[in-house]
C-alpha positions in Angstrom: -23.6 1.6 47.1 -20.3 3.7 46.0 -17.9 0.9 47.8 -19.5 -1.8 45.5 -19.3 0.6 42.7 -16.5 1.2 43.0 -15.4 -2.8 43.6 -16.9 -3.8 40.5 -15.0 -0.9 38.3 -11.6 -2.2 39.6 -12.4 -5.8 38.8 -13.2 -4.4 35.6 -10.3 -3.0 35.1 -8.0 -5.7 36.5 -10.1 -7.9 33.9 -9.2 -5.6 31.2 -5.2 -5.6 32.1 -5.2 -9.2 32.1 -6.8 -9.8 29.0 -4.5 -7.0 27.1 -1.5 -8.3 28.7 -2.1 -12.0 28.8 -4.9 -12.5 26.8 -4.1 -11.2 23.7 -0.9 -13.0 23.2 -2.3 -16.2 22.0 -4.3 -15.3 18.9 -2.0 -12.5 18.1 0.9 -15.5 17.8 -1.2 -18.2 16.1 -1.9 -14.5 13.2 1.5 -13.8 13.4 2.3 -17.5 12.4 -0.2 -18.0 10.0 0.7 -14.9 8.2 4.0 -16.2 7.5 2.7 -19.8 6.1 0.7 -17.9 4.1 3.4 -15.6 2.8 5.8 -18.5 2.0 3.1 -20.1 0.3 2.3 -17.2 -1.4 6.2 -16.8 -2.4 6.1 -20.7 -3.5 3.4 -20.2 -6.6 5.0 -19.1 -9.6 2.0 -16.1 -9.6 2.2 -15.5 -6.2 3.6 -11.1 -6.5 4.5 -8.8 -3.1 6.2 -6.2 -3.3 8.7 -4.3 -5.3 12.2 -6.1 -4.5 14.8 -3.8 -4.2 17.8 -4.1 -6.9 20.7 -5.8 -6.0 23.5 -8.2 -7.5 22.3 -11.6 -8.5 25.3 -13.1 -7.0 25.1 -15.6 -4.3 26.2 -13.3 -1.5 26.8 -9.6 -1.8 27.8 -6.5 0.6 26.0 -3.9 1.7 26.6 -1.6 -0.8 26.1 -2.8 -4.2 22.2 -2.8 -3.2 20.8 0.5 -5.3 19.0 3.5 -4.3 15.3 3.7 -4.1 12.7 6.0 -2.8 9.8 4.5 -0.7 7.4 2.2 -2.3 3.5 3.6 -2.2 1.4 0.8 -1.3 -2.5 0.2 -2.3 -4.9 0.5 0.1 -5.1 -3.6 0.1 -1.6 -4.0 0.5 -1.3 -2.4 3.8 -1.6 -4.3 7.2 -0.2 -7.7 4.2 2.9 -9.6 5.1 5.6 -8.3 3.0 8.7 -9.9 4.5 9.8 -12.4 7.5 11.7 -11.6 10.1 14.1 -13.4 12.3 17.2 -12.8 14.6 19.6 -15.6 15.9 20.1 -14.0 19.2 15.9 -15.6 20.1 16.4 -18.7 19.5 15.6 -20.7 16.0 11.7 -20.7 16.4 11.7 -17.4 16.0 10.4 -16.1 13.1 7.6 -13.1 12.9 5.8 -11.4 10.0 6.7 -7.9 8.8 3.7 -6.1 7.7 3.7 -3.2 5.8 2.1 -0.3 7.8 1.9 0.2 11.6 -1.6 -0.1 12.3 -3.2 -1.6 15.6 -4.3 -4.5 13.1 -0.7 -5.1 11.8 0.6 -4.7 15.5 -1.3 -7.2 16.8 0.0 -9.9 14.3 3.7 -9.2 13.6 6.0 -6.4 13.2 5.2 -3.2 11.1 7.2 -1.8 8.3 7.2 2.1 8.8 5.9 3.3 5.1 7.6 6.5 4.7 10.8 4.5 5.2 12.6 2.1 2.9 12.1 -1.3 1.5 14.5 -4.3 3.4 18.3 -4.0 1.6 17.6 -0.7 -0.7 20.0 2.4 0.3 18.6 4.3 3.5 16.5 3.4 6.6 14.6 -0.4 6.6 12.6 0.9 10.1 10.2 -1.7 11.6 7.9 -1.5 15.3 6.9 -4.0 17.2 4.9 -4.5 20.8 7.3 -5.4 23.9 4.2 -6.6 25.7 0.5 -7.8 24.6 0.1 -8.9 21.1 1.9 -11.5 21.0 4.9 -9.4 22.0 7.4 -9.8 18.9 10.0 -7.4 20.7 9.9 -8.8 24.2 13.2 -9.4 23.9 14.3 -6.6 21.5 16.7 -4.8 24.5 18.6 -7.5 25.4 20.4 -6.9 21.1 23.9 -6.0 21.3 25.8 -4.7 18.6 27.3 -7.7 16.3 24.0 -9.4 17.0 22.4 -10.6 13.5 18.4 -9.4 12.2 17.9 -10.7 9.7 15.1 -9.8 6.7 13.7 -12.7 3.8 11.5 -11.5 0.6 10.3 -13.6 -1.7 13.6 -13.3 -3.5 16.3 -12.1 -1.3 17.7 -12.6 2.2 19.2 -9.4 4.2 21.3 -9.6 6.9 21.6 -6.6 8.9 24.0 -6.2 12.4 23.2 -4.4 15.1 25.5 -1.3 16.2 23.5 0.4 19.0 21.7 -2.3 21.3 18.0 -0.8 21.8 18.7 -0.4 25.6 20.7 2.1 25.0 18.6 5.1 23.3 15.0 6.1 24.8 13.4 8.4 22.4 9.6 10.5 22.3 7.6 8.7 19.9 7.5 12.5 18.5 11.0 11.6 17.7 10.6 11.4 14.2 14.7 12.0 13.2 14.9 7.7 13.5 13.1 7.6 10.8 15.2 9.5 8.4 17.2 7.6 5.6 20.0 8.5 7.9 19.0 8.9 11.4 20.2 12.0 12.9 21.1 13.5 10.2 18.7 15.2 8.0 18.8 15.6 4.4 22.3 13.7 4.5 22.0 10.9 1.0 22.0 7.6 2.5 25.2 5.7 1.3 24.3 2.5 3.5 21.2 0.0 3.9 20.2 0.7 7.4 17.8 -1.1 10.1 15.9 0.6 12.7 14.2 -1.4 15.0 11.9 0.9 17.8 9.5 -0.6 20.4 8.1 0.9 23.3 10.6 1.5 26.2 8.2 0.3 28.8 6.3 -2.6 30.1 3.3 0.0 30.8 2.0 2.7 27.7 3.9 5.4 27.6 5.1 7.6 24.9 9.1 6.5 25.2 10.4 4.2 22.5 13.6 2.3 22.5 15.1 2.3 19.3 18.4 0.4 17.8 20.0 0.9 14.6 21.8 -0.9 12.2 23.2 -2.0 8.7 22.7 -4.7 6.2 26.4 -6.7 5.9 25.2 -9.2 3.4 22.3 -9.9 0.5 22.2 -13.2 -0.9 19.7 -14.0 -3.5 17.3 -17.2 -3.0 
């Protein structure tokens, strides 16, 4: 009897792991595509409003230094888990397009990548930090560790396209989930006033759940008004 119970438990665990690591991907990818389509439709309507846009030059293409500093924006409860921007990464191919949602809840991370609300918005001076799953729930950051210095990361909002350049590959830095210095306005330099618009990308370092995080850093190289 004990043997049968153990077998049943083992089968149940295998089934759960199979669903967690494979069964969650298709629904999450469908949800991500839906979020992107909905956000693009909203941007194309005259009354569709999104989160505050950072102040920037209205010229067609301007360097990062022209973005004005701003504090992290407080979102209402209704805006949590809603798409705020679209992420594309050329290294991952022309079809890679993932929504960036407000917050890093399980719900948000099951529909795209999440924005750490304690950090800056796209294009603002300071650190714009996002998190995504490397495995399960759509795996938007499955290939994150492939990023190399010089690779581009593009963040599109309603009014601007922000192009960041990777400075440090996520494959080179592993931290614990309690190492919140990576979210500082200038990562690793607590209290230092930022002079650049930066980006931080985080994901699980291991293929199974663990406190280890892979982290990549970059800086804004171009701001284009749409």
